[in-house]
C-alpha angles and dihedrals in degrees: 000000000000125000088247093053093048092045091052092047093054099032103248138114115273087238088064090058089052090052090051092050092052094045092243093123134040112216125231115252089253093053093045091052092048091051091047090051092052089056095038090235135125111264092240090062089062103032134037138169087227116062115254118243115257117254089245090056092049091051091049091050092051088057089059093059 
């Protein structure tokens, strides 16, 4: 899904989606819930108070198992 498509689905500017992706903007509860609904996922899967690990870090950690 493109930024533009997601922005249209939740009623915001595509630039806002870019800010969210980079962590430069914290969404309102309403916006977070709208985004979660678009993806059919619980909001905590998409947003967290604690930063998510990068994909590279997750892959490195799996190599340690």
